[in-house]
Biopython code that builds the backbone (N, CA, C, O; Angstrom):
import numpy as np
from Bio.PDB.StructureBuilder import StructureBuilder

atoms = [
    (1, "MET", "N", (0.813, -0.976, 0.297)),
    (1, "MET", "CA", (-0.007, 0.143, -0.266)),
    (1, "MET", "C", (0.734, 1.089, -0.010)),
    (1, "MET", "O", (1.748, 0.894, 0.660)),
    (2, "ARG", "N", (0.355, 2.545, -0.559)),
    (2, "ARG", "CA", (1.029, 3.130, -0.442)),
    (2, "ARG", "C", (0.292, 4.551, -0.369)),
    (2, "ARG", "O", (-0.908, 4.486, -0.639)),
    (3, "GLU", "N", (0.825, 5.919, -0.030)),
    (3, "GLU", "CA", (-0.058, 6.985, 0.563)),
    (3, "GLU", "C", (-0.675, 7.532, -0.084)),
    (3, "GLU", "O", (-1.600, 8.101, 0.495)),
    (4, "TYR", "N", (-0.627, 7.664, -1.111)),
    (4, "TYR", "CA", (-1.221, 7.973, -2.088)),
    (4, "TYR", "C", (-2.506, 7.434, -2.941)),
    (4, "TYR", "O", (-3.171, 6.854, -2.082)),
    (5, "PHE", "N", (-3.423, 7.286, -4.572)),
    (5, "PHE", "CA", (-4.090, 6.348, -4.754)),
    (5, "PHE", "C", (-3.990, 6.682, -5.859)),
    (5, "PHE", "O", (-3.814, 7.843, -6.229)),
    (6, "VAL", "N", (-4.106, 5.526, -6.693)),
    (6, "VAL", "CA", (-3.657, 4.966, -8.185)),
    (6, "VAL", "C", (-4.896, 5.763, -9.109)),
    (6, "VAL", "O", (-6.123, 5.770, -9.009)),
    (7, "ALA", "N", (-4.122, 6.292, -9.862)),
    (7, "ALA", "CA", (-4.857, 7.298, -11.025)),
    (7, "ALA", "C", (-5.734, 5.804, -11.938)),
    (7, "ALA", "O", (-5.117, 4.834, -12.378)),
    (8, "LYS", "N", (-7.370, 6.013, -12.038)),
    (8, "LYS", "CA", (-7.977, 5.107, -12.797)),
    (8, "LYS", "C", (-7.399, 4.889, -14.077)),
    (8, "LYS", "O", (-7.492, 3.926, -14.837)),
    (9, "LYS", "N", (-6.731, 6.058, -14.180)),
    (9, "LYS", "CA", (-6.398, 5.197, -16.406)),
    (9, "LYS", "C", (-5.235, 5.242, -15.724)),
    (9, "LYS", "O", (-4.664, 6.256, -15.324)),
    (10, "HIS", "N", (-4.680, 3.389, -15.522)),
    (10, "HIS", "CA", (-3.292, 2.999, -14.925)),
    (10, "HIS", "C", (-2.949, 1.898, -15.743)),
    (10, "HIS", "O", (-3.818, 1.081, -16.047)),
    (11, "ILE", "N", (-1.685, 1.772, -16.167)),
    (11, "ILE", "CA", (-1.438, -0.131, -16.291)),
    (11, "ILE", "C", (-0.371, -0.375, -15.298)),
    (11, "ILE", "O", (0.179, 0.503, -14.633)),
    (12, "GLU", "N", (-0.113, -1.696, -15.253)),
    (12, "GLU", "CA", (0.410, -2.394, -14.823)),
    (12, "GLU", "C", (1.810, -3.023, -15.387)),
    (12, "GLU", "O", (1.557, -3.821, -16.290)),
    (13, "LEU", "N", (2.683, -2.949, -15.227)),
    (13, "LEU", "CA", (4.121, -3.616, -15.843)),
    (13, "LEU", "C", (4.839, -4.540, -15.044)),
    (13, "LEU", "O", (5.536, -4.121, -14.119)),
    (14, "ASP", "N", (4.752, -5.706, -15.287)),
    (14, "ASP", "CA", (5.830, -6.573, -14.673)),
    (14, "ASP", "C", (6.691, -6.905, -15.118)),
    (14, "ASP", "O", (6.552, -7.514, -16.179)),
    (15, "LEU", "N", (8.131, -6.694, -14.554)),
    (15, "LEU", "CA", (9.254, -6.687, -15.258)),
    (15, "LEU", "C", (10.022, -7.982, -14.918)),
    (15, "LEU", "O", (11.041, -8.345, -15.505)),
    (16, "HIS", "N", (9.212, -8.861, -13.556)),
    (16, "HIS", "CA", (9.817, -9.950, -13.064)),
    (16, "HIS", "C", (10.736, -10.987, -14.567)),
    (16, "HIS", "O", (10.246, -11.288, -15.656)),
    (17, "GLY", "N", (11.538, -11.162, -14.264)),
    (17, "GLY", "CA", (12.299, -12.412, -14.677)),
    (17, "GLY", "C", (13.004, -11.693, -16.132)),
    (17, "GLY", "O", (13.690, -12.489, -16.773)),
    (18, "MET", "N", (12.914, -10.430, -16.644)),
    (18, "MET", "CA", (13.363, -10.093, -17.458)),
    (18, "MET", "C", (15.023, -9.480, -17.425)),
    (18, "MET", "O", (15.530, -9.224, -16.333)),
    (19, "THR", "N", (15.695, -9.303, -18.541)),
    (19, "THR", "CA", (17.169, -9.029, -17.829)),
    (19, "THR", "C", (16.791, -7.290, -18.345)),
    (19, "THR", "O", (15.875, -6.683, -18.901)),
    (20, "LEU", "N", (18.207, -6.995, -17.723)),
    (20, "LEU", "CA", (18.187, -5.201, -17.688)),
    (20, "LEU", "C", (17.618, -4.677, -19.127)),
    (20, "LEU", "O", (16.739, -3.828, -19.270)),
    (21, "ASP", "N", (18.195, -5.252, -19.985)),
    (21, "ASP", "CA", (18.047, -4.690, -21.662)),
    (21, "ASP", "C", (16.915, -4.967, -21.931)),
    (21, "ASP", "O", (16.432, -4.044, -22.587)),
    (22, "GLN", "N", (15.906, -6.120, -21.701)),
    (22, "GLN", "CA", (14.756, -6.668, -22.109)),
    (22, "GLN", "C", (13.580, -5.587, -21.024)),
    (22, "GLN", "O", (12.468, -5.472, -21.539)),
    (23, "ALA", "N", (13.721, -4.981, -19.905)),
    (23, "ALA", "CA", (13.305, -4.334, -18.912)),
    (23, "ALA", "C", (13.342, -2.651, -19.598)),
    (23, "ALA", "O", (12.539, -1.720, -19.667)),
    (24, "ARG", "N", (14.518, -2.859, -19.957)),
    (24, "ARG", "CA", (14.247, -1.023, -20.600)),
    (24, "ARG", "C", (13.824, -1.079, -21.554)),
    (24, "ARG", "O", (12.861, -0.328, -21.711)),
    (25, "HIS", "N", (14.192, -1.871, -22.655)),
    (25, "HIS", "CA", (13.232, -1.858, -24.192)),
    (25, "HIS", "C", (12.059, -2.019, -23.781)),
    (25, "HIS", "O", (11.186, -1.406, -24.395)),
    (26, "TYR", "N", (11.642, -2.907, -22.595)),
    (26, "TYR", "CA", (9.751, -3.006, -22.576)),
    (26, "TYR", "C", (9.057, -1.661, -21.662)),
    (26, "TYR", "O", (7.963, -1.125, -21.487)),
    (27, "LEU", "N", (10.248, -1.552, -21.299)),
    (27, "LEU", "CA", (9.767, 0.303, -20.481)),
    (27, "LEU", "C", (9.478, 1.636, -20.795)),
    (27, "LEU", "O", (8.682, 2.510, -20.454)),
    (28, "GLU", "N", (10.615, 1.440, -21.737)),
    (28, "GLU", "CA", (10.537, 2.408, -23.178)),
    (28, "GLU", "C", (9.086, 2.615, -24.025)),
    (28, "GLU", "O", (8.380, 3.619, -24.121)),
    (29, "VAL", "N", (8.890, 0.968, -24.723)),
    (29, "VAL", "CA", (8.408, 1.337, -25.556)),
    (29, "VAL", "C", (6.527, 1.373, -25.187)),
    (29, "VAL", "O", (5.525, 1.676, -25.834)),
    (30, "SER", "N", (6.858, 0.790, -23.541)),
    (30, "SER", "CA", (5.572, 0.752, -22.891)),
    (30, "SER", "C", (4.777, 2.131, -22.732)),
    (30, "SER", "O", (3.658, 2.503, -23.085)),
    (31, "VAL", "N", (5.886, 2.751, -22.020)),
    (31, "VAL", "CA", (6.049, 4.460, -22.016)),
    (31, "VAL", "C", (5.114, 5.235, -23.246)),
    (31, "VAL", "O", (4.012, 5.763, -23.094)),
    (32, "GLU", "N", (5.868, 5.132, -24.426)),
    (32, "GLU", "CA", (5.601, 5.885, -25.307)),
    (32, "GLU", "C", (4.537, 5.561, -25.895)),
    (32, "GLU", "O", (3.900, 6.547, -26.265)),
    (33, "PHE", "N", (3.981, 4.381, -26.187)),
    (33, "PHE", "CA", (2.602, 3.363, -26.177)),
    (33, "PHE", "C", (1.577, 3.781, -25.936)),
    (33, "PHE", "O", (0.768, 4.044, -26.826)),
    (34, "ASN", "N", (1.288, 3.988, -24.411)),
    (34, "ASN", "CA", (0.790, 4.606, -23.866)),
    (34, "ASN", "C", (0.701, 5.420, -23.141)),
    (34, "ASN", "O", (-0.104, 5.487, -22.212)),
    (35, "LYS", "N", (1.676, 6.335, -23.497)),
    (35, "LYS", "CA", (1.295, 7.832, -23.412)),
    (35, "LYS", "C", (-0.149, 8.594, -22.916)),
    (35, "LYS", "O", (-0.422, 9.165, -21.860)),
    (36, "ASP", "N", (-0.780, 8.400, -23.886)),
    (36, "ASP", "CA", (-1.887, 9.183, -24.509)),
    (36, "ASP", "C", (-3.085, 8.526, -23.413)),
    (36, "ASP", "O", (-4.057, 9.203, -23.079)),
    (37, "MET", "N", (-2.936, 7.578, -23.077)),
    (37, "MET", "CA", (-4.787, 6.704, -22.314)),
    (37, "MET", "C", (-4.131, 6.563, -20.996)),
    (37, "MET", "O", (-4.770, 6.596, -19.944)),
    (38, "VAL", "N", (-2.584, 6.373, -21.076)),
    (38, "VAL", "CA", (-2.819, 6.248, -19.031)),
    (38, "VAL", "C", (-2.338, 7.908, -18.211)),
    (38, "VAL", "O", (-2.082, 8.932, -18.846)),
    (39, "GLU", "N", (-2.325, 7.814, -17.139)),
    (39, "GLU", "CA", (-2.208, 8.725, -15.876)),
    (39, "GLU", "C", (-0.926, 7.835, -15.601)),
    (39, "GLU", "O", (0.191, 8.346, -15.667)),
    (40, "GLU", "N", (-1.073, 6.721, -15.344)),
    (40, "GLU", "CA", (0.030, 6.270, -14.478)),
    (40, "GLU", "C", (0.733, 4.975, -14.785)),
    (40, "GLU", "O", (-0.104, 4.191, -15.233)),
    (41, "ILE", "N", (1.887, 4.452, -14.729)),
    (41, "ILE", "CA", (2.195, 2.873, -15.388)),
    (41, "ILE", "C", (2.727, 2.411, -13.759)),
    (41, "ILE", "O", (3.471, 3.207, -13.185)),
    (42, "ILE", "N", (2.407, 1.373, -13.181)),
    (42, "ILE", "CA", (3.096, 1.079, -12.083)),
    (42, "ILE", "C", (3.955, -0.241, -13.087)),
    (42, "ILE", "O", (3.892, -0.909, -14.119)),
    (43, "VAL", "N", (4.923, 0.098, -11.582)),
    (43, "VAL", "CA", (6.349, -0.941, -12.721)),
    (43, "VAL", "C", (6.467, -1.644, -11.729)),
    (43, "VAL", "O", (6.732, -1.186, -10.618)),
    (44, "ILE", "N", (6.293, -2.849, -11.975)),
    (44, "ILE", "CA", (6.404, -4.466, -10.649)),
    (44, "ILE", "C", (7.743, -4.874, -11.336)),
    (44, "ILE", "O", (7.940, -5.389, -12.437)),
    (45, "HIS", "N", (8.741, -4.423, -10.193)),
    (45, "HIS", "CA", (10.541, -5.011, -10.378)),
    (45, "HIS", "C", (10.942, -5.797, -9.655)),
    (45, "HIS", "O", (12.069, -6.235, -9.883)),
    (46, "GLY", "N", (10.208, -6.288, -8.516)),
    (46, "GLY", "CA", (10.744, -6.900, -7.405)),
    (46, "GLY", "C", (11.891, -6.029, -6.678)),
    (46, "GLY", "O", (12.249, -4.871, -6.891)),
    (47, "TYR", "N", (12.282, -6.855, -5.875)),
    (47, "TYR", "CA", (13.954, -6.530, -5.013)),
    (47, "TYR", "C", (14.445, -7.614, -4.498)),
    (47, "TYR", "O", (15.447, -7.695, -3.787)),
    (48, "LYS", "N", (13.722, -8.496, -4.861)),
    (48, "LYS", "CA", (14.229, -10.015, -3.398)),
    (48, "LYS", "C", (15.474, -10.600, -4.015)),
    (48, "LYS", "O", (16.469, -11.048, -3.444)),
    (49, "HIS", "N", (15.182, -10.493, -5.436)),
    (49, "HIS", "CA", (16.544, -11.470, -6.090)),
    (49, "HIS", "C", (17.060, -10.513, -6.704)),
    (49, "HIS", "O", (17.022, -10.740, -7.913)),
    (50, "GLY", "N", (17.856, -8.868, -6.295)),
    (50, "GLY", "CA", (18.824, -8.572, -6.745)),
    (50, "GLY", "C", (17.902, -7.492, -7.268)),
    (50, "GLY", "O", (16.721, -7.493, -7.615)),
    (51, "ASN", "N", (18.919, -6.502, -7.199)),
    (51, "ASN", "CA", (18.184, -4.677, -7.178)),
    (51, "ASN", "C", (18.449, -4.003, -8.765)),
    (51, "ASN", "O", (18.154, -2.842, -9.048)),
    (52, "CYS", "N", (19.122, -5.080, -9.813)),
    (52, "CYS", "CA", (19.209, -4.601, -10.608)),
    (52, "CYS", "C", (18.147, -3.422, -11.325)),
    (52, "CYS", "O", (18.202, -2.237, -11.653)),
    (53, "LEU", "N", (17.295, -4.390, -11.338)),
    (53, "LEU", "CA", (15.755, -3.630, -11.916)),
    (53, "LEU", "C", (15.066, -2.725, -11.532)),
    (53, "LEU", "O", (14.357, -2.106, -12.325)),
    (54, "LYS", "N", (15.109, -2.444, -10.270)),
    (54, "LYS", "CA", (14.797, -1.779, -9.323)),
    (54, "LYS", "C", (15.175, -0.441, -9.170)),
    (54, "LYS", "O", (14.432, 0.531, -9.031)),
    (55, "ASP", "N", (16.573, -0.482, -9.214)),
    (55, "ASP", "CA", (18.082, 0.509, -9.070)),
    (55, "ASP", "C", (17.399, 1.003, -11.005)),
    (55, "ASP", "O", (16.672, 1.996, -10.995)),
    (56, "TYR", "N", (17.559, 0.567, -11.966)),
    (56, "TYR", "CA", (17.307, 1.176, -12.979)),
    (56, "TYR", "C", (15.548, 2.113, -13.008)),
    (56, "TYR", "O", (15.328, 3.283, -13.319)),
    (57, "VAL", "N", (14.913, 1.411, -12.715)),
    (57, "VAL", "CA", (13.795, 2.198, -12.733)),
    (57, "VAL", "C", (13.542, 3.400, -11.749)),
    (57, "VAL", "O", (12.715, 4.256, -12.066)),
    (58, "GLN", "N", (14.269, 3.491, -10.501)),
    (58, "GLN", "CA", (13.926, 3.922, -9.952)),
    (58, "GLN", "C", (15.060, 5.415, -10.100)),
    (58, "GLN", "O", (14.818, 6.567, -9.740)),
    (59, "LYS", "N", (16.189, 4.919, -10.689)),
    (59, "LYS", "CA", (17.361, 6.013, -10.195)),
    (59, "LYS", "C", (18.035, 6.067, -11.889)),
    (59, "LYS", "O", (19.114, 6.616, -12.115)),
    (60, "GLU", "N", (17.409, 5.572, -12.708)),
    (60, "GLU", "CA", (18.258, 5.902, -14.189)),
    (60, "GLU", "C", (17.405, 5.841, -14.906)),
    (60, "GLU", "O", (18.027, 6.144, -15.924)),
    (61, "PHE", "N", (16.391, 5.681, -15.238)),
    (61, "PHE", "CA", (14.645, 5.199, -16.129)),
    (61, "PHE", "C", (14.636, 6.922, -16.487)),
    (61, "PHE", "O", (14.939, 7.670, -15.558)),
    (62, "SER", "N", (14.369, 7.390, -17.525)),
    (62, "SER", "CA", (13.580, 8.904, -17.704)),
    (62, "SER", "C", (13.301, 9.198, -18.982)),
    (62, "SER", "O", (14.015, 9.010, -19.966)),
    (63, "SER", "N", (12.106, 9.723, -18.914)),
    (63, "SER", "CA", (11.345, 9.604, -20.371)),
    (63, "SER", "C", (10.822, 11.563, -20.067)),
    (63, "SER", "O", (10.695, 12.149, -18.992)),
    (64, "LYS", "N", (10.677, 11.978, -21.184)),
    (64, "LYS", "CA", (10.224, 12.972, -21.391)),
    (64, "LYS", "C", (8.594, 13.085, -21.078)),
    (64, "LYS", "O", (7.997, 14.092, -20.697)),
    (65, "PHE", "N", (8.068, 11.823, -21.336)),
    (65, "PHE", "CA", (6.634, 11.688, -20.518)),
    (65, "PHE", "C", (6.005, 11.010, -19.186)),
    (65, "PHE", "O", (4.918, 10.592, -18.789)),
    (66, "VAL", "N", (7.474, 11.165, -18.692)),
    (66, "VAL", "CA", (7.435, 10.833, -16.952)),
    (66, "VAL", "C", (7.201, 12.013, -16.503)),
    (66, "VAL", "O", (7.801, 12.837, -17.192)),
    (67, "SER", "N", (6.442, 12.616, -15.434)),
    (67, "SER", "CA", (6.433, 13.650, -14.611)),
    (67, "SER", "C", (7.235, 13.567, -13.337)),
    (67, "SER", "O", (8.062, 14.461, -13.162)),
    (68, "ARG", "N", (7.131, 12.752, -12.543)),
    (68, "ARG", "CA", (7.142, 12.022, -11.493)),
    (68, "ARG", "C", (7.324, 10.597, -11.703)),
    (68, "ARG", "O", (6.954, 9.938, -12.675)),
    (69, "LYS", "N", (8.124, 10.090, -10.357)),
    (69, "LYS", "CA", (8.368, 8.667, -10.059)),
    (69, "LYS", "C", (7.794, 9.010, -8.416)),
    (69, "LYS", "O", (7.918, 10.083, -7.826)),
    (70, "TYR", "N", (7.068, 7.614, -7.848)),
    (70, "TYR", "CA", (6.623, 7.318, -6.581)),
    (70, "TYR", "C", (6.725, 5.858, -5.876)),
    (70, "TYR", "O", (5.952, 4.908, -5.996)),
    (71, "VAL", "N", (7.908, 5.964, -5.105)),
    (71, "VAL", "CA", (8.317, 4.461, -4.253)),
    (71, "VAL", "C", (7.209, 4.223, -3.215)),
    (71, "VAL", "O", (6.902, 4.843, -2.197)),
    (72, "TRP", "N", (6.581, 2.846, -3.951)),
    (72, "TRP", "CA", (5.753, 2.602, -2.793)),
    (72, "TRP", "C", (6.341, 2.363, -1.623)),
    (72, "TRP", "O", (7.560, 2.477, -1.493)),
    (73, "MET", "N", (5.421, 1.952, -0.491)),
    (73, "MET", "CA", (5.783, 0.992, 0.449)),
    (73, "MET", "C", (6.486, -0.282, 0.184)),
    (73, "MET", "O", (7.437, -0.611, 0.894)),
    (74, "ASN", "N", (6.041, -1.080, -0.877)),
    (74, "ASN", "CA", (6.387, -2.403, -1.128)),
    (74, "ASN", "C", (8.155, -1.424, -2.082)),
    (74, "ASN", "O", (8.286, -0.486, -2.869)),
    (75, "PRO", "N", (8.904, -2.171, -1.522)),
    (75, "PRO", "CA", (10.106, -1.252, -2.684)),
    (75, "PRO", "C", (10.121, -2.137, -3.408)),
    (75, "PRO", "O", (11.333, -2.332, -3.495)),
    (76, "GLY", "N", (9.481, -3.130, -4.258)),
    (76, "GLY", "CA", (9.697, -3.528, -5.390)),
    (76, "GLY", "C", (7.976, -3.236, -6.408)),
    (76, "GLY", "O", (7.472, -3.956, -7.270)),
    (77, "VAL", "N", (7.596, -2.213, -5.960)),
    (77, "VAL", "CA", (6.700, -1.494, -7.248)),
    (77, "VAL", "C", (7.376, -0.031, -6.644)),
    (77, "VAL", "O", (7.949, 0.411, -5.649)),
    (78, "THR", "N", (6.756, 0.483, -8.330)),
    (78, "THR", "CA", (7.618, 2.161, -8.300)),
    (78, "THR", "C", (6.516, 2.500, -9.262)),
    (78, "THR", "O", (6.182, 1.562, -9.986)),
    (79, "SER", "N", (5.871, 3.647, -9.433)),
    (79, "SER", "CA", (4.964, 4.550, -9.704)),
    (79, "SER", "C", (5.414, 5.491, -11.179)),
    (79, "SER", "O", (6.317, 6.232, -10.792)),
    (80, "LEU", "N", (5.182, 5.733, -12.538)),
    (80, "LEU", "CA", (5.299, 6.480, -13.072)),
    (80, "LEU", "C", (4.416, 7.526, -13.723)),
    (80, "LEU", "O", (3.782, 7.218, -14.732)),
    (81, "ILE", "N", (4.338, 8.721, -13.217)),
    (81, "ILE", "CA", (2.960, 9.733, -13.363)),
    (81, "ILE", "C", (3.301, 10.095, -14.657)),
    (81, "ILE", "O", (4.367, 10.698, -14.779)),
    (82, "ILE", "N", (2.617, 9.860, -15.697)),
    (82, "ILE", "CA", (2.672, 10.371, -16.995)),
    (82, "ILE", "C", (2.516, 12.009, -16.795)),
    (82, "ILE", "O", (1.744, 12.296, -15.880)),
    (83, "SER", "N", (3.063, 13.047, -17.432)),
    (83, "SER", "CA", (2.802, 14.193, -17.598)),
    (83, "SER", "C", (1.757, 14.292, -18.710)),
    (83, "SER", "O", (1.963, 13.447, -19.581)),
    (84, "LYS", "N", (0.974, 14.870, -18.880)),
    (84, "LYS", "CA", (-0.029, 16.056, -19.335)),
    (84, "LYS", "C", (0.185, 17.069, -20.221)),
    (84, "LYS", "O", (-0.454, 18.120, -20.270)),
    (85, "ASN", "N", (1.330, 16.652, -21.106)),
    (85, "ASN", "CA", (1.718, 18.720, -22.068)),
    (85, "ASN", "C", (1.160, 18.876, -22.983)),
    (85, "ASN", "O", (1.270, 19.935, -23.601)),
]
sb = StructureBuilder()
sb.init_structure("model")
sb.init_model(0)
sb.init_chain("A")
sb.init_seg("    ")
for serial, (resi, resn, name, xyz) in enumerate(atoms, 1):
    if name == "N":
        sb.init_residue(resn, " ", resi, " ")
    sb.init_atom(name, np.array(xyz, "f"), 0.0, 1.0, " ", f" {name:<3s}", serial, name[0])
structure = sb.get_structure()
């Protein structure tokens, strides 16, 4: 559970089992494809079997379509808030 609400128009992306390159591509394409249809992308990256995906999503990933990132109380989930420019 997190401290704010989930947007009505959202999708969830599960990166479990992906390599960093696969996750990077999937995330970039998903943001680009869904930017006009959703307000939030909930990224489930996990954390118990290494922090590579978590660190990428939370620290390295950036997109001109993402205005903010929120880390959930569950450290395996991060939300990307889509900018409405």
